C-alpha positions as CSV (number, residue, x, y, z in Angstrom):
1,M,-62.5,44.8,-43.4
2,R,-60.7,47.8,-45.0
3,A,-62.9,50.4,-46.2
4,A,-61.2,50.2,-49.8
5,S,-63.5,52.9,-51.2
6,S,-61.9,55.5,-49.0
7,R,-58.8,57.1,-49.9
8,L,-58.3,58.3,-46.3
9,A,-58.9,55.0,-44.7
10,I,-56.8,54.4,-41.5
11,T,-56.0,50.7,-42.3
12,N,-53.2,49.3,-44.4
13,R,-50.9,46.4,-44.6
14,A,-49.1,47.5,-41.6
15,S,-52.2,47.8,-39.5
16,E,-53.4,44.5,-40.6
17,S,-50.0,42.8,-39.5
18,I,-50.2,44.4,-36.0
19,D,-53.9,43.3,-35.7
20,A,-52.9,39.8,-36.6
21,G,-50.0,40.0,-34.0
22,F,-52.0,41.3,-31.2
23,L,-54.9,38.9,-32.0
24,A,-52.4,35.9,-31.9
25,G,-50.9,37.5,-28.5
26,R,-54.6,37.6,-27.0
27,A,-55.0,34.0,-27.9
28,H,-51.7,33.2,-26.5
29,D,-50.5,32.0,-29.9
30,L,-46.8,32.7,-29.7
31,D,-46.0,31.2,-33.2
32,G,-48.6,33.3,-34.7
33,L,-47.2,36.4,-33.2
34,V,-43.9,35.7,-34.0
35,A,-44.9,35.0,-37.5
36,V,-46.0,38.6,-38.4
37,Y,-42.4,39.7,-38.1
38,S,-39.8,39.4,-40.8
39,D,-36.8,37.1,-40.1
40,R,-34.8,40.2,-39.9
41,F,-36.4,43.2,-38.2
42,E,-35.3,46.1,-36.3
43,Y,-36.6,46.7,-32.8
44,D,-36.2,50.3,-31.5
45,D,-36.9,51.0,-28.0
46,R,-37.3,54.7,-27.5
47,R,-38.9,54.6,-23.9
48,R,-37.5,56.0,-21.0
49,L,-37.2,52.5,-19.0
50,L,-35.8,50.2,-21.7
51,G,-37.1,46.7,-21.8
52,Y,-35.0,43.7,-22.8
53,P,-33.3,43.9,-26.1
54,I,-34.8,42.1,-29.0
55,E,-32.6,41.1,-31.9
56,S,-33.9,37.7,-33.1
57,S,-37.0,35.8,-33.5
58,A,-35.9,33.8,-30.4
59,A,-35.6,36.9,-28.5
60,L,-39.0,38.2,-29.7
61,R,-40.6,34.9,-28.6
62,A,-39.1,35.0,-25.1
63,A,-40.3,38.8,-24.7
64,V,-43.8,38.0,-25.8
65,E,-43.9,35.0,-23.4
66,R,-42.9,37.2,-20.4
67,I,-45.6,39.9,-21.6
68,I,-48.4,37.3,-21.8
69,E,-47.5,35.7,-18.5
70,Q,-47.7,39.2,-16.9
71,Y,-50.5,40.8,-18.9
72,P,-52.9,38.3,-20.4
73,H,-55.3,41.3,-21.8
74,F,-54.5,43.3,-24.9
75,E,-56.2,46.3,-26.4
76,W,-54.9,48.3,-29.3
77,R,-56.0,50.6,-31.8
78,T,-54.5,52.6,-35.0
79,L,-53.9,56.2,-34.7
80,A,-52.4,56.8,-38.0
81,V,-51.3,55.3,-41.2
82,R,-48.8,56.5,-44.0
83,G,-49.3,54.7,-47.4
84,E,-49.5,50.9,-47.1
85,R,-46.4,50.3,-45.0
86,L,-46.3,52.3,-42.0
87,Q,-48.7,52.7,-38.9
88,L,-48.8,54.5,-35.6
89,A,-50.7,52.4,-33.0
90,W,-51.5,52.6,-29.3
91,S,-51.7,49.5,-27.1
92,C,-52.6,48.6,-23.5
93,W,-51.5,45.5,-21.7
94,S,-53.3,44.5,-18.3
95,D,-53.9,41.8,-16.0
96,D,-56.9,40.9,-13.8
97,A,-55.4,42.9,-10.8
98,G,-55.7,46.2,-12.5
99,N,-52.1,46.6,-13.5
100,E,-51.5,48.0,-17.0
101,T,-48.8,49.3,-19.2
102,T,-49.4,51.4,-22.3
103,H,-47.3,52.1,-25.3
104,L,-47.1,53.8,-28.7
105,H,-46.0,51.8,-31.6
106,V,-44.6,52.8,-35.0
107,I,-44.7,49.7,-37.3
108,E,-43.2,49.2,-40.6
109,V,-43.8,46.3,-43.1
110,G,-42.0,45.0,-46.0
111,D,-43.2,43.8,-49.6
112,D,-44.5,40.5,-47.9
113,G,-46.5,42.4,-45.2
114,R,-44.3,41.2,-42.3
115,I,-42.9,43.8,-39.9
116,T,-39.4,45.0,-40.6
117,Y,-39.4,47.9,-38.0
118,D,-40.9,48.0,-34.5
119,G,-40.4,51.4,-32.7
120,R,-41.6,51.6,-29.1
121,F,-42.5,54.7,-27.4
122,D,-43.9,55.9,-24.1
123,E,-47.6,56.7,-24.1
124,D,-46.8,60.5,-23.4
125,D,-44.3,60.7,-26.5
126,F,-46.8,61.3,-29.1
127,E,-44.6,63.7,-30.7
128,G,-41.7,61.4,-30.9
129,A,-43.7,58.6,-32.4
130,Y,-45.5,60.9,-34.9
131,R,-42.1,62.4,-36.0
132,E,-40.7,58.9,-36.5
133,L,-43.9,57.8,-38.5
134,D,-43.5,60.8,-40.8
135,R,-39.8,60.7,-41.1
136,R,-39.8,57.1,-42.3
137,C,-42.6,58.0,-44.8
138,Y,-40.9,60.8,-46.3
139,A,-37.5,59.1,-46.4
140,G,-39.1,56.2,-48.3
141,Q,-42.2,56.0,-50.4
142,G,-43.4,59.4,-49.6
143,A,-39.9,61.1,-50.8
144,A,-41.5,63.1,-53.5
145,F,-43.7,65.0,-51.0
146,A,-41.0,65.3,-48.2
147,E,-40.5,69.2,-48.3
148,A,-44.4,69.8,-48.1
149,G,-44.8,66.9,-45.7
150,A,-42.3,68.4,-43.4
151,T,-44.4,71.5,-42.9
152,V,-47.6,69.5,-42.3
153,T,-45.8,67.6,-39.6
154,D,-44.3,70.6,-37.9
155,Y,-47.6,72.5,-38.2
156,A,-49.4,69.6,-36.2
157,I,-46.6,69.3,-33.5
158,A,-46.5,73.0,-33.1
159,L,-50.2,73.4,-32.4
160,N,-49.9,70.4,-29.9
161,R,-47.3,72.5,-28.1
162,S,-49.6,75.6,-28.2
163,E,-46.8,77.5,-30.1
164,C,-49.1,79.9,-32.0
165,D,-46.2,82.3,-32.6
166,H,-44.4,79.6,-34.5
167,V,-47.5,78.3,-36.5
168,F,-48.7,81.9,-37.5
169,G,-45.6,83.5,-37.9
170,E,-43.5,80.8,-39.6
171,L,-45.6,78.0,-41.0
172,T,-48.5,80.0,-42.2
173,G,-48.5,82.0,-45.4
174,A,-49.1,85.8,-45.4
175,D,-52.1,85.3,-47.7
176,F,-53.3,82.3,-45.9
177,R,-57.0,81.6,-46.0
178,L,-59.2,78.9,-44.4
179,E,-62.3,77.9,-46.2
180,N,-65.1,75.9,-44.2
181,R,-67.4,73.6,-46.2
182,S,-68.2,71.5,-43.1
183,R,-71.1,71.9,-40.7
184,S,-69.0,73.8,-38.3
185,G,-70.5,76.9,-36.9
186,F,-67.2,78.8,-37.8
187,G,-67.0,80.2,-41.3
188,D,-64.0,81.2,-43.4
189,R,-61.3,82.4,-41.3
190,S,-58.3,84.7,-41.6
191,P,-54.9,83.7,-40.0
192,A,-55.8,85.9,-36.9
193,A,-59.4,84.4,-36.5
194,L,-57.9,81.0,-36.7
195,R,-55.4,81.5,-34.1
196,A,-58.0,83.0,-32.0
197,T,-59.9,79.6,-32.3
198,Y,-57.0,77.6,-31.4
199,E,-56.1,79.7,-28.3
200,D,-59.8,79.6,-27.1
201,L,-59.8,76.1,-27.4
202,T,-56.5,75.6,-25.5
203,A,-57.9,77.7,-22.7
204,M,-61.1,75.6,-22.4
205,V,-59.5,72.3,-21.9
206,A,-56.7,70.4,-19.9
207,S,-55.1,69.2,-23.1
208,V,-55.5,68.7,-26.8
209,G,-53.9,66.8,-29.5
210,M,-54.2,67.2,-33.2
211,W,-52.7,65.0,-36.1
212,H,-53.4,63.7,-39.4
213,S,-54.5,59.8,-39.2
214,A,-54.2,59.5,-42.9
215,L,-52.8,61.7,-45.8
216,C,-53.3,61.4,-49.5
217,W,-50.9,63.5,-51.5
218,L,-52.2,64.6,-55.0
219,S,-49.1,66.6,-55.9
220,P,-45.7,67.6,-54.2
221,T,-47.6,70.7,-52.6
222,L,-51.2,69.6,-52.1
223,A,-52.8,66.9,-49.8
224,A,-56.1,65.7,-48.4
225,G,-55.9,64.5,-44.9
226,R,-58.2,62.9,-42.3
227,F,-57.6,65.4,-39.5
228,E,-58.2,64.3,-35.8
229,R,-58.4,66.4,-32.7
230,D,-58.7,64.8,-29.2
231,A,-59.1,66.8,-26.1
232,V,-59.6,66.4,-22.4
233,G,-61.8,68.8,-20.5
234,L,-61.0,70.5,-17.1
235,D,-63.1,68.0,-15.4
236,G,-61.6,65.0,-17.3
237,E,-64.4,64.6,-20.0
238,R,-63.2,63.7,-23.3
239,Y,-63.9,65.2,-26.7
240,A,-62.9,64.1,-30.3
241,W,-63.4,65.7,-33.6
242,T,-62.6,64.3,-37.2
243,L,-62.8,66.0,-40.5
244,I,-61.2,66.1,-43.8
245,D,-58.9,69.0,-44.7
246,V,-57.3,69.9,-48.0
247,A,-54.1,71.8,-47.6
248,E,-51.7,73.5,-50.2
249,I,-48.1,74.2,-49.1
250,R,-46.1,77.0,-50.7
251,D,-42.4,77.8,-49.8
252,G,-42.5,75.8,-46.5
253,R,-45.8,77.4,-45.5
254,V,-49.4,76.5,-45.4
255,A,-51.1,78.7,-48.0
256,L,-54.7,77.2,-48.0
257,T,-56.7,74.9,-45.9
258,C,-60.3,73.9,-46.6
259,Q,-62.4,71.6,-44.4
260,F,-65.1,69.1,-45.1
261,E,-67.1,66.6,-43.1
262,L,-65.6,63.1,-42.6
263,D,-68.5,61.7,-44.8
264,D,-68.0,64.4,-47.6
265,E,-64.7,62.8,-49.1
266,E,-66.0,62.9,-52.7
267,A,-66.5,66.7,-52.4
268,A,-62.9,67.2,-50.8
269,F,-61.1,65.4,-53.5
270,A,-63.0,67.3,-56.1
271,Y,-62.2,70.5,-54.4
272,A,-58.5,69.4,-54.3
273,E,-58.5,68.6,-58.1
274,E,-59.9,72.1,-58.7
275,C,-57.0,73.6,-56.9
276,M,-54.4,71.6,-58.8
277,R,-56.1,72.6,-62.1
278,A,-55.9,76.3,-61.0
279,A,-52.2,75.8,-60.1
280,D,-51.6,74.3,-63.5
281,A,-53.3,77.1,-65.1
282,Q,-51.0,79.9,-63.4
283,P,-48.5,81.4,-65.8
284,R,-45.0,80.2,-64.9
285,P,-41.9,82.6,-64.9
286,H,-39.6,82.3,-67.8
287,S,-36.3,80.7,-67.0
């Protein structure tokens, strides 16, 4: 069931549709899986090794039949949602012999909740899938937040690339400040201190990924997000952190970030509303 009380839930109509589809696939219910797709849908295969083209419901059914015959086991999870219509998911299909294939999916649904776009990406192409998720969001229902949203997207991808010069030279405001209201041992930090934190983390792990699994825009320049960080240690151990951050974007740069615990959503949104009132109270230049 969706946690309707949360404004940062990582479930929506798109995730419900793909859940229904994968559950039907797990049950070998071909009709049920095909039914979650619109009669007219776009299949966009971005993988290095392309599969069969899927341009109709009949082609979809044939493709699913082949998949189920080869891989009877399905696992999946939602990585991110945008609004009600967009979802980024991970899936793994496997057989009893230990063979498996993994993918990333970007799903968009229409007004009736049926899938109108199915983008397929290689598992190691998180950047491509994440960019497509946000591109479709800000080209559609999120258009009012597109300018600031592009900065938020670029910020996460640049961090994942360890491009600290770009993050703190071009995507961070000169007067940036980070406020910490979580239980983290780190206090408020300047850009230099935050950069050192990211560089230290990168040096301690084999890989690290960061993204917003959910975003709630309160104005064209202010958003609260559910921020995820996954890392693989040098010995293969896995780490995961989730928090809420409130971010303000000015002139294409992050001007402010305040971090909260995941279970402190009410305080995070109260803080965001304070920021909005403060911005509204600022004197505006005369035209």
